[in-house]
N, C-alpha and C positions, 0 to 999 in steps of 0.2 A: 513543472523543473525532475530532475534528477539531482540528488545525492552523488558527491565524490568522495575516494580517500584525502583530497585534501580537506580540510577547513574550511569551510567561505567562498569553497566553487562548486556550483550547480551545472549543471547541461539544460540548457535550456530546451524548449519543445522542435526544436531546429535542428537541433543537435551538437551547438557551438556556446561553449566553457564563460560562463558568464561571474562575474562578484554575486553571491548570495547577498540578496537585501537592494541593489542595486538595479541600473540598468546598463551596466558597462559590464561590456565584454573582455573579456583576459586580453584581445588582439589586440584590443586600445591603447589599454596602460604598457603593452609590449610594445607598441609600436610611438608611443611618448618615450620611450626610455633608450629604444634605437635614435630615431629622430633630433633627441637631444640630448642622450648620453646621461640622463637622469639617472642619479642613484637611488635606493629606495626610497628614504628621507624627503629627495626631493620632490617624488613622487608625492609623499604622503604633503607636502606645503602647498604643489599644485593642485591636489583633489583634496582638502580637508575631511570630505567626510566618507574618506577612507582611511581605515584605521590599518598602523603599520601591517599588523596582525593579515588584514584583506590584501593590502601588498604582496606581502613576502611568499604569501598561499600563492595567488598571483601569478608569481615571478616563476616558484620551486612547480605549477603544472606547467607554465612555458618551459621550463627546459625536462622537462620528463618527458615532452610533448613536443620539444623542437622543430624536427623533422612536419609534422603535420601543421604545427599552426607556422611556419617558414612558408607552405605549400599555401596554406588560405591567406595567407602576406600578398605573396607572389599571385596569387589569383585575382584580389585587389585589384592590386598595381595592372594586372594585364587589361581589366574593368575600365579601368580609370582612364589606362590608355588610347581606347578602344573608342571610349564614349566623346572622348576631348577628340579623336578624328573624325568620327562624325552628326555633334553638334555646330552649330554656326556657331561663330561667334556673336553675341550681343551686338547689338547696333550701340549700346550707350562705353562698351569695353571699346568698339569701332572709333569711335569719336575720343575720347581717351587716347588714342592711340596715335590719335592724326592731331593730336594737339601737340606730340612732343617734338 
């Protein structure tokens, strides 16, 4: 772990910004905010193990590194799309679909 200029934010061994003392990546918190439109206070309610200071620090890190993190989000979304195309549908899901 490498400390950053942002309180509560460290860079892990893979170069991924994380919230110190947790397993949460900054990108995960940002995705929650983007997906649900949650405020910092709502993020705190949904993730009570994070302090508001940790949340605000993660959001500040995001806004200061927006291009880089948005590219990471796009890469993740592309990977999910590729996996969906190459992964067969589970038999259980097929049965559920056939019942409707």
